[in-house]
C-alpha positions in Angstrom: -119.2 90.3 -16.6 -122.8 91.5 -17.1 -121.7 92.9 -20.5 -119.7 90.2 -21.2 -122.7 87.8 -20.9 -124.9 89.9 -23.3 -122.3 90.1 -25.8 -121.8 86.4 -25.5 -125.6 86.1 -26.0 -125.5 88.2 -28.9 -122.5 86.4 -30.5 -124.1 83.1 -30.2 -127.5 83.9 -31.6 -125.8 85.7 -34.6 -123.3 82.9 -35.2 -126.3 80.4 -35.1 -128.8 82.3 -37.3 -126.1 83.1 -39.7 -125.6 79.7 -40.4 -129.5 79.0 -40.8 -129.7 82.4 -43.2 -126.8 81.2 -45.1 -128.1 77.8 -46.0 -131.6 79.1 -46.9 -129.6 81.8 -49.2 -127.7 79.2 -50.9 -130.8 76.6 -51.1 -132.9 79.1 -52.8 -130.1 81.0 -54.7 -130.6 84.6 -52.8 -127.6 86.0 -53.9 -126.7 88.8 -56.5 -124.4 88.3 -59.3 -120.6 89.5 -59.1 -120.3 93.2 -60.2 -117.3 94.9 -61.7 -116.3 96.8 -58.4 -116.6 93.3 -56.5 -113.3 92.0 -55.1 -114.8 88.5 -54.9 -115.0 86.0 -58.0 -118.2 84.0 -57.2 -121.8 84.7 -56.1 -122.0 85.3 -52.2 -125.0 85.9 -50.3 -125.3 89.2 -48.9 -127.9 88.4 -46.1 -125.5 88.5 -43.0 -127.5 91.7 -41.7 -130.5 89.6 -41.2 -128.4 87.3 -38.7 -126.9 90.3 -37.3 -130.4 91.8 -36.6 -131.8 88.9 -35.0 -128.7 88.8 -32.6 -129.1 92.4 -31.7 -132.9 91.7 -30.9 -132.1 88.5 -28.9 -129.1 90.4 -26.9 -131.7 93.3 -26.0 -134.3 90.9 -24.9 -132.0 88.9 -22.6 -130.5 92.4 -21.2 -134.1 93.4 -20.6 -134.3 90.3 -17.8 -131.3 91.6 -16.2 -131.9 93.7 -12.9 -128.9 95.5 -12.9 -129.5 97.0 -16.4 -133.6 98.0 -15.2 -132.5 101.7 -15.5 -131.8 101.3 -19.2 -135.3 100.2 -19.9 -136.7 102.6 -17.7 -137.6 104.4 -20.8 -139.1 101.9 -23.1 -140.3 104.1 -25.9 -136.7 105.0 -26.5 -135.4 101.1 -26.7 -138.1 100.3 -29.1 -137.8 103.2 -31.2 -133.8 102.3 -31.7 -134.8 98.5 -32.3 -137.4 99.5 -34.8 -134.9 101.7 -36.6 -132.3 98.8 -36.5 -135.0 96.6 -38.1 -136.2 99.3 -40.6 -132.7 100.3 -41.7 -131.8 96.5 -42.1 -134.8 96.0 -44.2 -133.8 98.5 -46.6 -130.3 97.6 -46.6 -131.3 93.8 -47.8 -133.7 95.3 -50.5 -131.0 97.5 -52.1 -128.8 94.4 -52.1 -131.4 92.2 -53.6 -132.9 94.9 -56.1 -130.3 97.7 -56.1 -132.6 100.4 -54.9 -132.4 104.0 -56.3 -129.8 106.2 -54.3 -132.3 108.8 -53.3 -135.0 106.4 -52.1 -132.4 104.5 -50.0 -131.0 108.1 -48.8 -134.5 109.2 -47.9 -135.3 106.0 -45.8 -131.9 106.6 -43.9 -133.2 110.0 -43.1 -136.5 109.2 -42.1 -134.9 106.4 -39.8 -132.5 108.7 -38.4 -135.4 111.0 -37.6 -137.2 108.7 -35.9 -134.3 107.8 -33.6 -133.6 111.4 -33.0 -137.2 112.3 -32.0 -138.2 109.3 -30.1 -134.9 107.6 -29.1 -131.6 109.5 -28.7 -130.4 112.9 -29.7 -127.5 115.2 -28.9 -128.8 117.4 -26.2 -125.8 118.3 -24.4 -121.8 117.7 -24.7 -119.7 116.9 -22.1 -118.3 120.5 -21.9 -119.2 122.3 -18.6 -122.9 121.6 -19.3 -122.8 123.0 -22.7 -126.3 122.4 -24.2 -127.5 122.5 -27.8 -129.8 125.8 -28.1 -133.0 124.0 -29.5 -134.6 121.2 -29.9 -134.8 121.4 -33.7 -130.9 121.9 -34.0 -130.4 118.9 -31.5 -132.6 116.7 -34.0 -131.1 118.3 -37.1 -127.5 117.4 -35.8 -128.4 113.9 -34.6 -129.7 113.2 -37.9 -126.8 114.6 -40.0 -124.5 112.6 -37.6 -126.3 108.8 -37.7 -126.6 109.4 -41.7 -123.1 110.3 -42.0 -122.0 107.5 -39.9 -124.2 104.7 -41.5 -122.9 105.7 -44.9 -119.2 105.7 -43.8 -119.5 102.5 -42.2 -121.3 101.1 -45.5 -118.6 102.7 -47.7 -116.0 100.4 -46.7 -117.8 97.4 -46.5 -115.8 96.0 -49.4 -113.4 93.3 -48.1 -114.0 90.2 -46.0 -114.5 91.1 -42.2 -113.5 94.8 -42.6 -116.3 96.3 -41.2 -116.8 93.4 -38.6 -113.4 93.5 -37.5 -112.8 97.3 -37.3 -116.3 97.7 -35.3 -114.9 95.1 -33.0 -111.7 97.0 -32.2 -113.4 100.4 -32.0 -116.2 99.5 -30.1 -114.2 97.6 -27.4 -112.1 100.6 -27.3 -115.6 102.9 -26.8 -116.3 100.3 -24.0 -113.1 100.6 -22.4 -113.5 104.4 -22.1 -116.9 104.0 -20.5 -115.3 101.6 -18.0 -112.5 103.4 -17.1 -114.4 106.9 -16.4 -116.9 105.1 -14.2 -114.4 103.0 -12.2 -112.0 105.9 -11.8 -114.3 108.8 -11.6 -117.1 107.1 -9.6 -119.7 107.8 -12.6 -121.7 104.4 -12.3 -124.5 105.9 -14.4 -122.1 106.1 -17.4 -121.3 102.3 -16.8 -124.9 100.8 -16.6 -126.3 103.1 -19.4 -127.6 102.6 -23.0 -124.3 103.5 -24.5 -122.5 100.6 -22.8 -125.2 98.2 -23.5 -125.4 99.0 -27.1 -121.5 98.9 -27.6 -121.4 95.4 -25.9 -124.2 93.8 -28.0 -122.4 95.5 -31.0 -119.2 93.6 -30.4 -120.9 90.3 -29.6 -123.1 90.6 -33.1 -119.9 91.1 -34.9 -118.0 88.4 -33.1 -120.8 85.9 -34.0 -120.7 87.0 -37.4 -117.2 86.9 -38.1 -116.6 83.3 -38.8 -118.9 83.4 -41.9 -117.5 86.5 -42.9 -113.7 85.8 -42.5 -111.7 85.6 -45.8 -112.7 83.9 -47.9 -116.1 84.9 -46.9 -119.1 82.5 -47.3 -121.6 85.4 -46.6 -121.4 89.0 -46.4 -123.4 91.3 -44.1 -124.5 93.6 -47.1 -125.9 96.8 -46.6 -128.2 95.8 -44.1 -125.6 94.7 -41.7 -123.3 97.6 -42.4 -126.1 100.3 -42.0 -127.3 98.7 -39.0 -123.9 98.8 -37.3 -123.4 102.5 -38.4 -127.0 103.4 -36.7 -126.0 101.5 -33.6 -122.6 103.0 -33.5 -123.8 106.6 -33.9 -126.8 105.7 -31.3 -124.1 104.7 -28.7 -121.9 107.8 -29.3 -124.8 109.9 -28.9 -126.2 108.3 -25.8 -123.1 108.9 -23.8 -123.0 112.4 -24.5 -123.9 114.6 -21.5 -123.4 111.6 -19.2 -119.9 112.3 -18.4 -119.3 115.0 -15.6 -116.4 117.3 -16.3 -116.4 118.6 -12.6 -115.3 115.0 -11.4 -112.4 114.7 -13.7 -109.7 116.8 -11.8 -110.2 120.2 -13.4 -108.1 121.6 -16.2 -105.5 119.1 -16.7 -108.2 116.4 -17.4 -109.9 118.6 -20.1 -109.2 116.5 -22.9 -110.8 113.4 -21.5 -114.1 115.0 -21.4 -113.9 115.3 -25.2 -113.6 111.4 -25.8 -117.0 110.6 -25.9 -116.9 113.0 -29.1 -113.2 112.5 -30.3 -113.3 108.4 -29.8 -116.1 107.7 -32.3 -114.8 109.8 -35.0 -111.5 108.8 -34.4 -112.6 105.1 -34.8 -114.6 106.1 -38.0 -111.6 108.2 -39.3 -110.8 105.9 -42.2 -114.5 105.2 -42.9 -115.2 109.0 -43.2 -112.2 109.9 -44.9 -113.2 107.2 -47.5 -116.8 108.9 -47.5 -115.8 112.3 -48.1 -113.4 111.3 -50.8 -115.8 109.1 -52.6 -118.4 112.0 -52.7 -115.9 114.8 -53.8 -114.6 112.2 -56.3 -118.1 111.4 -57.7 -119.5 114.9 -57.6 -116.3 116.3 -59.5 -116.9 113.5 -62.3 -120.6 114.7 -62.4 -122.2 111.4 -61.2 -124.3 110.8 -58.0 -122.5 110.8 -54.7 -123.8 107.2 -53.9 -123.1 105.9 -57.3 -120.9 102.7 -56.7 -117.3 102.7 -57.9 -114.0 100.7 -57.5 -111.8 103.4 -56.1 -112.3 103.0 -52.3 -109.2 103.1 -49.8 -109.8 99.4 -49.8 -109.8 99.2 -53.5 -106.3 101.3 -53.5 -104.7 98.9 -51.0 -105.3 96.2 -53.3 -103.9 97.8 -56.2 -101.1 98.7 -54.4 -100.2 95.2 -54.0 -101.5 94.1 -50.6 -103.2 90.8 -50.3 -106.8 90.9 -49.5 -106.3 89.9 -46.1 -103.4 92.0 -45.9 -105.4 95.0 -46.6 -108.1 94.1 -43.9 -105.3 93.8 -41.3 -103.8 97.2 -42.3 -107.3 98.9 -41.6 -107.4 96.8 -38.2 -103.9 98.3 -37.6 -105.2 101.9 -38.2 -108.1 101.4 -36.2 -106.4 100.1 -33.2 -103.8 102.9 -33.1 -106.1 105.5 -33.2 -108.7 103.9 -30.6 -106.0 102.8 -28.3 -104.2 106.2 -28.5 -107.4 108.1 -27.6 -107.5 105.8 -24.5 -104.1 106.6 -23.8 -105.2 110.3 -22.9 -107.2 109.1 -19.9 -104.1 107.8 -17.8 -101.0 109.3 -19.4 -100.0 112.9 -20.1 -100.9 114.4 -23.3 -97.6 114.7 -24.8 -96.9 110.8 -23.9 -100.2 110.0 -25.7 -99.6 111.8 -28.8 -96.2 110.5 -28.9 -97.2 107.1 -28.7 -99.9 107.6 -31.5 -97.3 109.3 -33.6 -95.3 106.0 -33.5 -98.3 103.8 -34.1 -98.9 106.0 -37.2 -95.6 105.7 -38.6 -95.6 101.9 -38.2 -98.8 101.9 -40.1 -97.7 104.0 -42.8 -94.5 101.6 -43.3 -96.7 98.8 -43.5 -99.1 100.4 -45.8 -96.5 101.4 -48.1 -94.6 98.2 -48.0 -95.6 96.8 -51.6 -94.9 100.0 -53.2 -91.4 100.4 -51.3 -90.8 96.6 -52.3 -91.4 97.4 -56.0 -89.4 100.5 -56.0 -86.4 98.8 -54.3 -86.4 96.0 -56.4 -86.4 98.2 -59.7 -83.5 100.3 -58.2 -81.6 97.1 -57.7 -82.2 96.0 -61.1 -81.2 99.1 -62.6 -78.1 99.2 -60.4 -77.1 95.6 -61.5 -77.6 96.5 -65.4 -75.7 99.8 -65.0 -72.8 97.9 -63.5 -72.8 95.3 -66.2 -72.8 97.8 -68.8 -69.7 99.6 -67.1 -67.9 96.2 -67.2 -68.9 96.0 -71.0 -71.0 93.1 -70.2 -74.9 92.8 -71.3 -77.4 93.0 -68.7 -78.1 89.7 -66.7 -81.4 88.9 -68.1 -80.3 89.3 -71.8 -77.2 87.2 -70.9 -79.0 84.5 -69.3 -81.5 84.4 -72.5 -78.7 84.3 -74.8 -76.9 81.3 -72.9 -80.4 79.4 -73.0 -80.6 80.0 -76.8 -77.1 78.8 -77.2 -77.7 75.6 -75.3 -80.8 75.0 -77.5 -78.6 75.5 -80.6 -76.1 72.9 -79.6 -78.7 70.2 -79.3 
């Protein structure tokens, strides 16, 4: 109930501030022109990240007043560093949306923010694998910076359709919170439940829920780079914060080793589609001799639209893939591995069929048309479409 209340606070603050930000953006014309790669047809404000950042800060402020979460705030420097990083990366994203910053400047700012978070906030110190630790602080900081920058850009890359990032983040973060809850409840690891990772995850879900009403298709406001980069930063921070908190010795020995990897696997699984899109985009642009951060219209969500999916249909396809991967990872906690894999494979097949549905429909329609024309030719008749057109012409002549 505590985290539900915190998430509700984040949702309410984000919802209310998003309305204010939207009105101000429309009143003062603070919205960039429509670009060639955009899928919307009218100028739309991209300042949703500002409202989301305010919701994040407000929810952390309320959480600091809850006695049960006092342990989370026992190290205030870590909290202040995360919040400062969220504000800084949101500001960079907003400036990029308004003034189209050079990609090297934006990447440099991301690295600086990630380095600050790694040094003073959270960093990969140990893994939940028999107490395996990272050999040196330099390596820990380097790995943390790499992960944060990678996740921030992966989330930002798929922010091309209405409610896509907000919805997938809600699904994935809910699954991640479910993992923490199950482990803490079944294995008695309360330190993992009342933790920074749990708090960040709950607030992320609340922020996205509060922003969803103005971002649902057709969107009245986008979260922009500010919101997407901030979500990527906090998602990475929650995953990093939970590493090392799960004690493998309490998880039943060898048969339960796989669940110990879930703090690492689940965030990566949730970000499977964004990371895939990110890697493909970087490789595609480098092969073409352009900047890896040069925008284009060849992302996965663009390809779904080109296949024939509607805007909402493409978003729901992403939701389905994210849900299958996220829930599939959770199933490993209370089902044999072969059952979990079987369920995930079945889910993948269903998602694959839904993804390919428009292409399959066109292929089937083409096949039927060819078969009808061949059948008509064998009977010595002309194709149906030609015969129809001639009938219309004859009627026209008789008049």
